N, C-alpha and C positions, 0 to 999 in steps of 0.2 A: 519514336524509336529512332537511334541512328541504323544506316545502314548496314545491315551486318555482310554487307561482300565488301565492307569498307574502312580499314584497319589504317594502313600508312596512303595518305594520299597529299598532290600534288598542287598548292593552291596558285595559278599563275594569273599574277595582275599585270594589267598596264598600267606605265608609269601614271598616263590624265586621271586612274585614281586618286592618285595622292594631291592631286590641283584642288585650290576652292573654287569662290566665287569670288572669291579678291582677287584674281592672277595671279599667285603666287604659284610657283611653279612644286613647292612643298606648304602644303598647309595643315599645318602642326596638330589642327581640329581633325579635321577629317583623316592626317595619317593616326590620329589615335584613339579615333572610330573604327578602321580599318584594323588594329591592332589587339583592338576589346574582338572582335570578331574572332582572327586567330587564335587568341586566350580563350575563347570562348570553346570552340574545337577541339581543342587540345585539353578542355577540361573533360570536352565527354570523352574524351579514353581514346583521339585518333592522333598520330602521331603526323607530326608536321613537315612539310617543307613548302618553301616560295620561292616564287619566281616574280619579278618586278623590273617590266621594263624602262627605257629610260626616256619615250616619246617626250613627259612632260617639262625635259630638260634638253635634248637635244637628241632628233630623227637623222641614222645616217645616210638614210635613203633621199631623203628629201633632201640633205645636204650635200649630196652628189648629184642630183640634179641642177645640183644650184651652183657646182664648179667645182667641190673640194672632192679631189680625188678617193674613189670609192672606199677602199681600202682603211685611208688616214680616216676617212668621215666614221664607216663601220667602228674603227678603234674608240673615236671621243662615245660612241654612242655607248660603248662596251663601259666606257667611266660613269656614264652620266648610272649605270643602274647600279654600281657602287655606291654612287650616292644615296638613291633610291632606297637599296639594301641596308645602310647604315641609318636610314631618317627609320626603317620598320622594324628594325631593331631595336634605335633608341625607343620607340615609340613602345614597344614588347616590356623591355627591361625596365618602363618605369611603373608598368602595372603588375613589376615581380614576374616576369614571364624569363626565364633562362636562352637565352638566344645566342645562336653562332652565324658569322657572315664566313660564306665561303666564296673566293674569288677566281675565275676562268684564268684570268692575268693575276700573278702574284704580287702583293702589295704587301708583305707583311707587317709595317707600321701599323695598318687599319684593321685588317682581316685575317682569317687562314685562306692560305693554297686550297683547292678542292680538293680532298684525299677522299676517295668512296669510303673506303673502313671506318676512317674517321669519324664523317657525315654519321654512316649508319650508328659507331659509339654515341652521337650525340643523340642519334634520334633512340638508341634504347636510352636513354638515361632522362628519356622525356623532353628535352630541347627540343624549341623552334629552327632546324635550320634553314638559313634563305642563303640562295644561292644567286651571284650576281656575274658580272662580264659575258652573259652568252655561254656558248661553245668556247670561247676565245678565241676563235679565229672569225675574221669579217666575211659578208656574204654570207651569213645567218642573224633569222632570226633569233629574238627573244624566245616566242615560239618556238622554235625548235630545241633552245635548248632547257627549255621547260620541258620538253617532251624527250629526250636527251637523257634530261638527270632521274624522271620520272623512271626512262626503262632502268636505271643504273642502279636507282634507289628500290626499285622491283615494287614502284607505288602500285595500289588497288587503283588506282581514278587519278586523274588529271582534270582538278577544276579551273575552269578559265573564269576570270570576275570579268566582266566589262559592264556597258554602260547598257548594254539589250540586254532582254532576259530567256535567250534561247537564240536558235537559227532557225531563220527565216528565208523562202522559196526567195525572198527578194528583198531590196533595203528596206525596213519597215520603215527609215524617217523619210524617207524619198515615196515611197508605192502603200494606200492607205489601206489595201485589200491582202497585202505583204501575209501571208500562209504562216504560222510558227509551227516548228514540228516537233513531237513531243518523244518522238527517236528517230535517228537515221542514222544510215549507215557509212561507215567510212570511204566505199567505193564513189556511193551517189554524193556526198559531199563533193571528193576528188573529179568526180564524172560533170559535173555540175559546176564545179570552180563557186562553190561559197565559199564567201570572204568568212569563215570560223577560225582557221589559222593556216598559216605557209603549209605545202602539198609536201612539205619534205617531214614535215611534225605531224601532217595526220598519218602520213604513211608510217613514220615511225611508232605511232600509237596504233597503228592499224598490224603491222609486224608483230609487234609486242603483246596484243589482245589488250591494251589500257583503253577502257572507259576513257571520252571524254566530254565534262559537263557543261555544259556554257550558260551562264544565271547572269543577271543582274547585281552583282555588286555594290553598286552603289545605294540598292534599295536598302534602308537597315532592317537589321535582323534575318535577312536573306538567306544569307549563307548556314546560318544554322537551322534555316527553313528547309533548305535545298539535300544540305543533311543529312534531315529527320526525313524525309522523302516526300515534302509537306509542298515547298516551296515551286516559285514559277521556272524551268527550266527544260535545257532538250541534252538528250544523250545521245552521242556519237561513239556507236559497237557496231560491232562486227553481226551479219545477217543473223536474224533468229531469236537475240538476246532479250 
């Protein structure tokens, strides 16, 4: 059974999720698999918003560290997220899913501008809405963009698909004894500086009481399992929920 608490959800994907083993920044086969999982969630009755990062193409923070002016680098990263959004849209439409891309940076030739009421209308019509270009301003990550859109769209939860199966007290790729949390509070994540999402995104979800569900999107079928309450994940939420 699907979790009855959730009807409208936002799925945040890192750009790296779209990469294949062959070194392609956007692997069509991998993108198609991810699109299939999004389509399955929509078929199960969820209203779906999606945000995709741009790290498979360009990382603004890394580029800034190498000499590109930070604001310019961040804008370049935002453009990368639009490319990823269009790739996911294409994969969804190839399997018959009606989809819209809305960008925080207007670019009318390729997608809609972000208009909240129009996005709500698309969701009510059963369309998947993909939000691109973060918040439209530099110095904010796509995590912050995802949290902002989740709040604006009154999403019941924010699902973050990553390459790990939850939140750990240490990096599980480096520390073999790292412990995974089943649930953890927003305050604990912030106090311990656990690298779930950036602090502004965590705080925004906390202030709007939006649970964050962290799971491994690379494991085939795991998104559907987590939605059913059966998969492995960590839920970041308020104390006592």
